[in-house]
N, C-alpha and C positions, 0 to 999 in steps of 0.2 A: 606681437602674436601672430603667428601664420593663420593664413585663410585657406580653409580646407573644405571640401563638400560635407555637408552636414553628416551624411549618412557614413562617411569614413570616421567622423569622431564617433558615431554610435557604435560602429564594428570594433573601433579602438576599446572603447569601454566594455563593450562584450568579452574581448580578448582578456582585457585586464582583471575582470570579474571572474576569470577562471573557465569561461565556456569555450569548450574545444569541439564541441558536437552541437549541430543545430537540425532540427526536423522540420520539414515545411514543404509548400507547394507554392511555387511562383505563380505571380499573376500580374497584369499590367499595372495595378496600382501599388505593388511593393518593388518593382524592378531596380529603382534607385539603390534600395539596401542590398539586393542580390548583387548589383554591380559593384557596391563597395566590398562585398564578402569575397569577392574572387582575389585568390592569393592572400588572404588574410591568416590562413592557417587553421580556420575553422571548417571542420568537415560537415559537409550538408548532405542529407539524405532525403531525397525527395519522395514524399509520401503519396499514397492513393487516395487518402481521404483525411480532411484536417483534423478529424476527431483522432485519427490515429496518430497525428503528430503531437498531439497533446498528451496522449496516453505513453508515447515514446518518451516524451520529454519527462514525463512523470515517472516512469521505470529509471529513466537516467538519475533523476533528483533522488529518489528514494536509494539509490545504490551509492552515490558519490556524496551526497549530503549537500550538494551545490544546488544553484538554481538552474532547473532544465529551461530550454528555450524552443518554443515552438512558432513557425512564422506562416502566414497566410496572406492571402490578397483582400480585398475589400469585399462587401456583401456577404454571400453565403459562406465564405471561408471563416470569417468570424462567428456566425451563427453556428456553424458545424463544430466550433471549438468549446461550445458552452458546456456540454457533458463532460469534457476533460477538465475544464475550469472548476466545475462543481465537484468532480472527484477530487481534485487537488485540494480544494477548499476543505470538503469532508474529512479528508484524512490528514491535514496539516502538510501538505506537500509544497516546497516553493518552486513554482514554474512560471515563465514569463512568456505571455503570448504577445506576439507582435503582429498587427494586421495593417494592412494596406487601407487607403481611404480615398474617395473621390475627391476632386480639386476641392477645397475649403471654400471657395467663392461660388460652388455650384450645389452645395449640400442642400440648399433650401428649394431647389429646383426639381428634386427627385431624381438626380443624375443616375446613371447606370451603375448597379450594384452598390449604391449608396445606402447605407442603414446606420443607425444610432446605435454602434455596438456597445459604445460605453454606457449608456443606459440600460442595455440588454446584459452586460455582464456584471454590473455593480451588485446584484445581489449574491453573486458566486465568486467574487474576488474580494482581496483585501484593499485593492485599489485599482480602479480603471480610469483611464485619462486619454484625451485626445490632445496631441501637441499641435498648438496653434502658431507658436513662434519658433523659428527655426533655431534661434540662439539657445532656446531652452532644451534641445534634445538631449546633449550628454548629462545635463543635470537631472532631467526626469529620470533617464536611464539608471543614472546612479541611485536615486532615490527609490526607484522600483525594486532594484536589487536590494536595497536597505531594508524596504517594507517586506519583501518576500522573506527574508531570513530573520527578521526580528520578532520577538514576542512568540507568539504561536504562529509558526511558518504558514505561508499559503500562496496563492497565485496572484499574479497582477496582469493586468493588460495595458498595452500602450498602442493607440491607434495614430496612424501616421498619414495624414493627407497628402497627396501626390505633390501637390505644389510647395510644401513644406520639406518634404524629402529632397526637392531638386535644389535648394538653396545652399550657398556656401555660408560658413561661420568662422568666427576666431576662435581657435581652439589649439591647445598645445597638450597632447596626450602625456607628453614626457614630464609634466609636472603635476599629473593628474593622479588619483588614487581612489579605491573604494571607500565609501562612507562607513564609519565605525559603527559595529553593532553592538550594543550592551545587552548583557543578560541579566535578568532580575535575579537578585541575591535575597536569601530569606532573613526575616527579622530573628536575630539572635534568641529573644525570649520566645518567639513561636517554636523555634527548634528545640530549646529545652523543655517547652511544654509537650512536644510530641515525642520526646525522650522519656518524659515522666509517664505519659499514657502507655508507651510500649512495655515499658519496665514493670508496669503495674498490671499489665494484662496477663491473663494466664495463658492465652491461645491466640496470639497477636499474628497476623497475616500481612505480609506486604503484597500489594497488588501493582504489578508493573504494567504500565500501558504504553501507548505508542510515544509518548513524550520521553520516556526513557531511551527509546531509540533516537529519536530526534535530538536529544540533548547529548548523545555520545557518552551515556553515563552507566553502561552494562557492567563494565569491570568494576565501578564504585558501588553498583548496586549488590554485586556479590560480595565485595569488601564489607559492606554494612550487614548484610545478611549473616554472613559468617561470624563477624564480630558480635552481634547481637543474638544469634542463634534463632533468627526468625525466619519461617519458611516463607517462600515466594511463589505466589502465582502469577498467572499473565493473563492479560487480555488477548483478544485476536490480534490486534494491532502491536502488542507488545511480544508476541510469540518470537522466540529466538533470543530474548533479552537475558535469560538465565538458562543455564545448561540443564537439558531435561533429564539427565542422567545424576545430578547432584543429589545428595541426600536431603536437601532443604526444598527441592522442587515440589511445589503444591499444586501443579497442574494447571488446567484452565476451566474456570467456572463459567457457567452460561446455560441459557435454555435452548441453544442449538450447537455452536462450536464448543465443546466442553467434554470433560470426562466424568464418569460416574463418580469416581472417588473425590476428584477436585470439587464437585459439588458439595459432596458430604463434609469435606474438610472445610470449605468456606462457610457451611451452615453451623459447623462447630466452633468457627472462630469467635473471639469475643471482641476483637478489634481489628480494623482493616486500615492500613495505611497506604492509601492510593497515591501512586505516583504517576503523573502525566496520563490519567485515564479520565474519560469523559462520562462513564457511567452509562453507556450506549443500551438502548433497550433489548437488543438481542443478548447483551451480556447480563443484564440485571433480571430481566423478566419482571413478574409482579413485584413491586417495590415494597410492600409490607413483608413479604417473605424475604427479600433481599437484605433489608435493612434490620428486621427483626429487632432484637435488643442490643446488638453489638453496636460499638462506637465506630466511628469513621473520622480519620485524618485525610483531608484532601490537598495535595500539593500539586499546583498547577501554575505555568508560566502566564497563562491568560487569566486576570483577575475575574472577568464575567463568566469564567466557567464554574467558579465555586458557588455553590447553591443553585445551580442552573436546574439540575434534576431533583435534588433534595439538598437540605442544609446539613453540612458535615458538623461533627463535634468540634473540629478545629481545622480552619482552612488557612493555607500556607501559599503565598505568591511568590514563587520562585522558579527558576530553571531547575531541572530534576538533578543535573549533576552538581550544580551549586549547593542544592539541599542536602544531597547525600554527602557532599565533601563537609559541611557543617554538622550532620549529624554524626558522622564518623569522628570528627574531632571531639564533639561533646561526650559521645559514648565512650571514647578513648580515655578519658579523665576520669570517668566513673567506674571503668574495669567491669562491665555489667556480667554476671554469670546466670547463664539461662538454663532452667531445667530442661533436659533432653526429651522428656515425656510427651511434649507435644509433637516435635519432629517425628518421634517414634510413631505416635498414633497416626501421623499423616502416612508414614510407611505402610502401617497395617491396613489404612484404608486402601492404599494403592495397590496391595497384594490381594485384598479380599472383594474389591468391587470393579474389576477390569470389564471390558469389553472384548468379545471374541473376534478374531481376526484371521483364524487359521483355516478357514472355509476352504473345502475342495469342491464345492457345488459348481455345476454348469447348469444353467449360465452363471457367469462369474459374479460373486457378491463383492460389493465395493469395499468392504473392509480388508479383503485379501489383497486388493490392488495396493492399498497403502502399506500393507506389511511387506509387500515386495519392495516398493519404493525405499521404505526405510533401511531395508536390509542390503539394497544395492548401492545407493547414493550415499557418498561420505559427507562429512559435516560441513565441507567448502563449497558444496553445490548451492546455486541460488535457485530458488522456487518462486513462481509467481501463479496466483489464481484468482479467479473473479468471484462470481455469485452463482448459487445453485445447489442441488444437493451434492455434487462433487466437491465443492468448496466446504459444505458442512462436514462432510466426511472426512476432508483433508484436516480441517481444524481439530476433529476429534481424535485421529488415527496417526496424522503424519507428524513425526518429530523435527524440531529445528533447534539448533544449538549455538547459533550465532547471530547477532543482530544485524539487520539488513538483508539477511539471506532468505527469509520467508517473508514474500511481499504480496499482500491482498488489498484489494479497493474495499476497504471494509464497510464504509458507510454508505456512499452513493451505490456501490454495487452496478456498474454499468456492464452489461453484457458485452464480449468482444474485446475486453481490456487485455485478456492474456497475450495475444500474439504481439502488438506494439509494445506492450510493457516488456515483453522478453526482449525485443530488439533493443529497448533502451538500456536494459540490463547489461545486455551482452556488449553494447558499444561502450558502455562505462568499464566493463570488466573484460575485455577481449579474451584473456586467457582463461577465464572461469567457466565452469560447466553450468550452463543455465537450462531450466526445465519448466516448462508451463503446464499446469495441470489444468484440464479444459473440459467442458461439457460439450456434446454435439451440438446444442443449439447456440451457445455462446461462441463456439468456433465460427459459425457462418455469419456472425456480425459484422467483423472487420476482417474476414478471410483474405481480402484484397492486399492486406499489408504483407502477406507472404511474398509478393512480388519483390517489396522493398528488401527483405532479407535475402531473396534470391540475387537481386540485382548487386548488392553491397556485400555479399558472402558474410552473411551474419547466421551463423550456425547454431541451432539450439534443438532441445527435443521437446516435442508435445506429446504428453499423456493424456489421451481421451478416455473419459468414462462415457460410453455410449448407450444409453437406455432408449434411445429414439422417443424420447418424451421431453416436455417441460416438466421435469421431474419434482422440483420443488413446488410448483404450482398444482401439479397433479395431486402430490401428498396434501397440499393446502385445500384443494377442492373436496377431500374426503370429509371435512367438517361441514360442507354444504350438500353432502350426499349426492355428488356428481363427479363425472369424469367428462369435462366438456371443452373441446378444442384446445386439448394439450398433447394429443398423440400427433407426433409428426412422422410416424412411420408410413411407408408406402413401399410397394412392390416388395422385394424380398428384405432388404436392409435399409430401407430409405436412401439418403443421399450416399454416394460412394465416395467417402471422404479420403481414400487412399487415392483415387483418380484425381479429385481436387487437388492434393498435394502435387502430384505428379503433372497437373495442368500449369502449375506455377514453377516448374522445374525443380520440385522438390521430391522427397521420398515418404514412403509410409508403408505400414504393414497392418494387418487386422489379427487380433487376437480373440479366441473364442474359448480357449481352455486354460484354466488357472496355470498348469504346468507349464504354459508357453511364454508367461509373462518375463520371467528372468531372461530367458535367451532372447526376446525381443527388445528388452532394454539393453542388453549387451549388443546387439545389432544396431540399434538406433544411436548409441554413444559413437560407435566406430563410424557409422555413416556420417553423422553429423560433422566428425572431424575430417572425414575423407572429402566430403563434399563442400563443408562450410555453408550449408544450407539448413533449413529447418527440416526436421524428420519427425513424422506421425507415428505414434503406436497407438492405435485405435483399439480400445478393449471393449468388447460388447458385454456389458453387464446384464443383470437381470432387469427386466423392463419396469417392474412395478415394486422395487426394493424401496424401502422408507428409511429416513435417517433418525435417530433418537431426537426427540425434541419435546418441548412442553411450554406450558405459560408461566411456571414459576421453577426455581431452582430444586424445590422438593416435590415436584410432579413431572419431570421428564419421563415421556413414554418411550420404552425400549422396545424395538420391534424385532430384534433378533434374540436368539438364545443367548442367556448369560453364561460367560465362561465360569468354569469352576476354579 
């Protein structure tokens, strides 16, 4: 067996696991790994903040389905990664964070930048481990990839003391390969019972969550829905799993990101088949209203998800794709004939309960922005968005037609996610059109990562909805009868975000009239292609506009005139 530097073995493992891009920031305690990465074929982008590296790895992973890699040195590098690890864990995204560490023989002496990052990271990872023996390194990395991919995907962290990194080990990469990942298959009896319930229901509904995206099961979802004649609704994380122009599309129910007609359809359903959905509170709202008298079938690859929020009438542990394969096979044997009255009813609700988006007002109303986005961008564009009123409006009005093309940090909701995530998406799909929908406050959280995009010629478009407010918190404060410390306006327009873009070598324009939006989007597309750098379209919207939301599916408050 040849004897090679331990970090060379690690890099060989990364390459064989399909890693062609890594995001990180070198430091003294991780330099042996960086030395081994030279000439490895792995492209490395040096970030301006380690949190940015995790979100870039996150966007790359959401787009490719593979494990994204973020690298940092010891001490604060690891603690800066915690938000990204939490985000990936909350949304079931497989990423690997690699941290350097002080000499293992000095950890007890409070050495410079020595922190127990493993214990800090454990609550927000599937696995966090410090390697103490160099000979374990390739095996630990193989296991990390297996854990990140298996079951409910998620993040892992490997901490590498500098003295361990510097050692040589016996290792032959030519006879090594990734560890197998098995997918849970459903019990045939439970599939048959699920089919029984579906066929017995008068108004069944399939609820497609993020697990359908992660399971690569969108095509099978459509096949099953068409075979059974069952309408399909989506959660925010499942947006894009089912074509929104399909006659069986039942919209998105929820108390924030939702359509009026989708909530009405959900409330009329008598059975819900939830696929890879975790019943998040921004989707369900009041559970008594959400559950009602309808029955629930819950399919999830993670056994402990079943019954976590409420006990389903039938729980099935399975990969979503494997379940849909079994359901299609079982249904094909029965030749089900579904009455079309229920899909027609949903179509009637869609026609009768829209929200208006054709506003001509100045200042610009947010729904008009998404009307322009829907009309301008094709179905192949990739979108990223984070948290705030702009993300809620996006969920309500923006259309998505393909899986992995609409990406949102749904559960953790870290501000600043969009810019690094867009970089990760663009590196995963260099030829794709990538667009970030961002708020004026979130924009500033990780704005320094624009320098990464400029340095490495990563071009994409940022569409900012600027109300010069912490808009979502301002709206939440109305329940407390206050408007306190949420106004970030100063001078004429507050921060000059176009100049911020220019300071990083990028471009931008400000829009104040609704008629200017389309031409600005056209300019931004051409400018991003011309410069291969980020381009900002800053749209000044009304300062105190509110998004429709409420505490239960049957009590969402509408703040804009209802469309006729």
